[in-house]
Each structure stands twice: as structure tokens, then as C-alpha cells.
OpenMM code with the backbone's topology and positions (N, CA, C; nanometers):
from openmm import Vec3, app, unit

residues = "MET LYS LEU ASP ARG ASN GLY LEU GLN PHE PHE TYR ARG TYR VAL LEU ASN GLN HIS TRP GLU TRP LEU SER ILE ILE LYS PRO PRO GLN VAL LYS ARG LEU PRO ASP ILE LEU THR PRO ALA GLU VAL SER ILE VAL ILE SER LEU THR ARG LYS LEU ARG TYR GLN VAL LEU PHE ASN LEU ILE GLN TYR GLY ALA".split()
positions = [
    Vec3(2.0142, 2.9969, 0.1491),
    Vec3(2.0214, 3.1284, 0.0914),
    Vec3(2.1511, 3.1964, 0.1363),
    Vec3(2.1881, 3.1751, 0.2611),
    Vec3(2.3096, 3.2355, 0.3158),
    Vec3(2.4331, 3.1912, 0.2322),
    Vec3(2.4329, 3.0620, 0.2023),
    Vec3(2.5472, 3.0085, 0.1293),
    Vec3(2.5586, 3.0681, -0.0098),
    Vec3(2.4421, 3.0885, -0.0743),
    Vec3(2.4394, 3.1480, -0.2074),
    Vec3(2.4862, 3.2932, -0.1993),
    Vec3(2.4350, 3.3636, -0.1018),
    Vec3(2.4720, 3.5075, -0.0819),
    Vec3(2.6202, 3.5246, -0.0522),
    Vec3(2.6727, 3.4363, 0.0320),
    Vec3(2.8148, 3.4426, 0.0616),
    Vec3(2.8994, 3.4029, -0.0567),
    Vec3(2.8523, 3.3087, -0.1398),
    Vec3(2.9223, 3.2795, -0.2609),
    Vec3(2.9305, 3.3997, -0.3524),
    Vec3(2.8165, 3.4659, -0.3694),
    Vec3(2.8150, 3.5877, -0.4542),
    Vec3(2.9082, 3.6986, -0.4016),
    Vec3(2.9075, 3.7086, -0.2646),
    Vec3(2.9954, 3.8101, -0.2007),
    Vec3(3.1430, 3.7779, -0.2338),
    Vec3(3.1807, 3.6501, -0.2200),
    Vec3(3.3190, 3.6072, -0.2451),
    Vec3(3.3532, 3.6389, -0.3955),
    Vec3(3.2604, 3.6041, -0.4828),
    Vec3(3.2833, 3.6226, -0.6279),
    Vec3(3.3078, 3.7721, -0.6579),
    Vec3(3.2225, 3.8576, -0.6047),
    Vec3(3.2379, 4.0014, -0.6288),
    Vec3(3.3693, 4.0585, -0.5718),
    Vec3(3.4011, 4.0175, -0.4479),
    Vec3(3.5168, 4.0771, -0.3836),
    Vec3(3.6494, 4.0277, -0.4399),
    Vec3(3.6623, 3.8918, -0.4538),
    Vec3(3.7934, 3.8350, -0.4864),
    Vec3(3.8109, 3.7997, -0.6323),
    Vec3(3.7044, 3.7832, -0.7094),
    Vec3(3.7227, 3.7489, -0.8514),
    Vec3(3.7039, 3.8746, -0.9383),
    Vec3(3.6002, 3.9528, -0.9091),
    Vec3(3.5720, 4.0733, -0.9895),
    Vec3(3.6389, 4.1948, -0.9298),
    Vec3(3.6901, 4.1874, -0.8113),
    Vec3(3.7541, 4.2998, -0.7368),
    Vec3(3.6596, 4.4184, -0.7329),
    Vec3(3.5348, 4.3927, -0.7010),
    Vec3(3.4364, 4.5014, -0.6858),
    Vec3(3.3812, 4.5010, -0.5440),
    Vec3(3.3291, 4.6165, -0.5069),
    Vec3(3.2657, 4.6317, -0.3740),
    Vec3(3.1339, 4.5529, -0.3727),
    Vec3(3.1131, 4.4811, -0.2641),
    Vec3(2.9906, 4.4041, -0.2504),
    Vec3(2.8948, 4.4784, -0.1586),
    Vec3(2.7725, 4.4985, -0.2006),
    Vec3(2.6745, 4.5652, -0.1176),
    Vec3(2.5758, 4.4575, -0.0779),
    Vec3(2.5502, 4.4428, 0.0532),
    Vec3(2.4560, 4.3434, 0.0993),
    Vec3(2.3166, 4.3668, 0.0463),
    Vec3(2.2542, 4.2645, 0.0024),
    Vec3(2.1162, 4.2708, -0.0480),
    Vec3(2.0203, 4.2428, 0.0606),
    Vec3(1.9094, 4.3057, 0.0639),
    Vec3(1.8017, 4.2708, 0.1574),
    Vec3(1.7207, 4.1604, 0.0952),
    Vec3(1.7469, 4.0405, 0.1336),
    Vec3(1.6722, 3.9271, 0.0791),
    Vec3(1.5760, 3.8822, 0.1889),
    Vec3(1.4504, 3.8607, 0.1482),
    Vec3(1.3511, 3.8108, 0.2416),
    Vec3(1.3807, 3.6632, 0.2727),
    Vec3(1.3860, 3.6318, 0.4021),
    Vec3(1.4146, 3.4978, 0.4378),
    Vec3(1.2914, 3.4134, 0.4305),
    Vec3(1.3028, 3.2893, 0.3873),
    Vec3(1.1880, 3.2016, 0.3830),
    Vec3(1.1428, 3.1640, 0.5217),
    Vec3(1.0136, 3.1377, 0.5429),
    Vec3(0.9680, 3.1021, 0.6771),
    Vec3(1.0327, 2.9757, 0.7244),
    Vec3(1.0532, 2.9670, 0.8578),
    Vec3(1.1067, 2.8461, 0.9172),
    Vec3(1.0002, 2.7365, 0.9143),
    Vec3(1.0413, 2.6197, 0.8719),
    Vec3(0.9516, 2.5082, 0.8624),
    Vec3(0.9796, 2.4152, 0.9822),
    Vec3(0.8735, 2.3805, 1.0550),
    Vec3(0.8918, 2.2909, 1.1645),
    Vec3(0.8857, 2.1503, 1.1127),
    Vec3(0.9906, 2.0741, 1.1404),
    Vec3(0.9968, 1.9378, 1.0947),
    Vec3(0.9521, 1.8415, 1.2097),
    Vec3(0.9012, 1.7259, 1.1691),
    Vec3(0.8656, 1.6271, 1.2665),
    Vec3(0.9989, 1.5641, 1.3181),
    Vec3(1.0000, 1.5232, 1.4426),
    Vec3(1.1229, 1.4579, 1.4959),
    Vec3(1.1439, 1.3260, 1.4256),
    Vec3(1.2658, 1.2855, 1.4167),
    Vec3(1.3046, 1.1596, 1.3500),
    Vec3(1.2616, 1.0376, 1.4353),
    Vec3(1.2661, 1.0555, 1.5663),
    Vec3(1.2357, 0.9454, 1.6565),
    Vec3(1.1238, 0.9878, 1.7491),
    Vec3(1.0171, 0.9056, 1.7624),
    Vec3(0.9086, 0.9396, 1.8507),
    Vec3(0.9346, 0.8729, 1.9884),
    Vec3(0.8933, 0.9379, 2.0924),
    Vec3(0.9037, 0.8802, 2.2288),
    Vec3(0.7958, 0.7758, 2.2417),
    Vec3(0.8137, 0.6873, 2.3347),
    Vec3(0.7092, 0.5802, 2.3569),
    Vec3(0.5691, 0.6402, 2.3855),
    Vec3(0.5664, 0.7529, 2.4573),
    Vec3(0.4375, 0.8183, 2.4821),
    Vec3(0.3752, 0.8709, 2.3525),
    Vec3(0.4591, 0.9240, 2.2638),
    Vec3(0.4074, 0.9737, 2.1353),
    Vec3(0.3596, 0.8603, 2.0478),
    Vec3(0.4306, 0.7483, 2.0503),
    Vec3(0.3875, 0.6317, 1.9755),
    Vec3(0.2505, 0.5830, 2.0263),
    Vec3(0.2347, 0.5821, 2.1570),
    Vec3(0.1076, 0.5418, 2.2127),
    Vec3(-0.0066, 0.6321, 2.1688),
    Vec3(0.0218, 0.7582, 2.1645),
    Vec3(-0.0801, 0.8529, 2.1174),
    Vec3(-0.1181, 0.8298, 1.9717),
    Vec3(-0.0184, 0.8064, 1.8882),
    Vec3(-0.0455, 0.7735, 1.7461),
    Vec3(-0.1283, 0.6509, 1.7337),
    Vec3(-0.0951, 0.5460, 1.8096),
    Vec3(-0.1749, 0.4219, 1.8020),
    Vec3(-0.3173, 0.4430, 1.8479),
    Vec3(-0.3308, 0.5186, 1.9591),
    Vec3(-0.4635, 0.5341, 2.0129),
    Vec3(-0.5513, 0.6211, 1.9269),
    Vec3(-0.4915, 0.7074, 1.8445),
    Vec3(-0.5666, 0.7924, 1.7564),
    Vec3(-0.5957, 0.7288, 1.6220),
    Vec3(-0.5381, 0.6104, 1.5980),
    Vec3(-0.5619, 0.5389, 1.4719),
    Vec3(-0.6928, 0.4645, 1.4804),
    Vec3(-0.7799, 0.4792, 1.3814),
    Vec3(-0.9093, 0.4239, 1.3848),
    Vec3(-0.9168, 0.2814, 1.3299),
    Vec3(-0.8370, 0.2496, 1.2313),
    Vec3(-0.8419, 0.1132, 1.1698),
    Vec3(-0.7577, 0.0184, 1.2489),
    Vec3(-0.8118, -0.0988, 1.2765),
    Vec3(-0.7413, -0.1962, 1.3573),
    Vec3(-0.6157, -0.2441, 1.2900),
    Vec3(-0.6180, -0.2620, 1.1582),
    Vec3(-0.4970, -0.3135, 1.0858),
    Vec3(-0.3832, -0.2183, 1.0997),
    Vec3(-0.4091, -0.0837, 1.1066),
    Vec3(-0.3011, 0.0104, 1.1203),
    Vec3(-0.2514, 0.0102, 1.2636),
    Vec3(-0.3423, -0.0100, 1.3637),
    Vec3(-0.2976, -0.0232, 1.5020),
    Vec3(-0.2079, -0.1394, 1.5164),
    Vec3(-0.2413, -0.2515, 1.4546),
    Vec3(-0.1559, -0.3731, 1.4602),
    Vec3(-0.0163, -0.3390, 1.3960),
    Vec3(-0.0209, -0.2717, 1.2816),
    Vec3(0.1062, -0.2389, 1.2158),
    Vec3(0.1928, -0.1502, 1.3049),
    Vec3(0.1353, -0.0474, 1.3681),
    Vec3(0.2148, 0.0422, 1.4551),
    Vec3(0.2672, -0.0343, 1.5767),
    Vec3(0.1845, -0.1225, 1.6296),
    Vec3(0.2336, -0.2019, 1.7470),
    Vec3(0.3462, -0.2959, 1.7054),
    Vec3(0.3410, -0.3518, 1.5865),
    Vec3(0.4521, -0.4371, 1.5361),
    Vec3(0.5786, -0.3559, 1.5240),
    Vec3(0.5628, -0.2360, 1.4656),
    Vec3(0.6797, -0.1531, 1.4443),
    Vec3(0.7387, -0.1079, 1.5797),
    Vec3(0.6481, -0.0771, 1.6734),
    Vec3(0.6952, -0.0253, 1.8055),
    Vec3(0.7699, -0.1356, 1.8809),
    Vec3(0.7187, -0.2552, 1.8795),
    Vec3(0.7846, -0.3619, 1.9593),
    Vec3(0.8777, -0.4492, 1.8815),
    Vec3(0.8988, -0.4211, 1.7569),
    Vec3(0.9924, -0.4960, 1.6739),
    Vec3(0.9446, -0.6365, 1.6522),
    Vec3(0.8855, -0.6513, 1.5380),
    Vec3(0.8195, -0.7819, 1.5010),
    Vec3(0.9205, -0.8946, 1.4940),
] * unit.nanometer
topology = app.Topology()
chain = topology.addChain("A")
for resn in residues:
    res = topology.addResidue(resn, chain)
    for name in ("N", "CA", "C"):
        topology.addAtom(name, app.Element.getBySymbol(name[0]), res)
């Protein structure tokens, strides 16, 4: 949103030669993203919370590099 607003500000000031008045735009809520890499402790937690054996095997293979 900041990039769009700054683009509009540039357009008004330098292309249209008009005064730019800042708009009160409601910011979207911050979204918490999952980390890209899990720590070994986090991987162990995921494996221990998995109920199906086939998925536990899959996670263990991924963890230790098949």
C-alpha cells in the first residue's frame, strides 16, 4: 500500500503539478508467517504430534535426508 500511495504522490506532484494531500488509509493487519526453516526441536514436535505412522515416517525421512 505504501508503494501505491507513494506512486500516487509522485504522480500528483511531478506530473500533474498539484498539491498532494496525504490520505488516511487503513492499514491491513499484519499477518504472521510461518518460518521458512524449522529448528530440529520444532521438527521433533511436529513429528510427535503427527498421529499417522506413514506421515511420521515421511517427516523423519525429510528431516534426516533420505
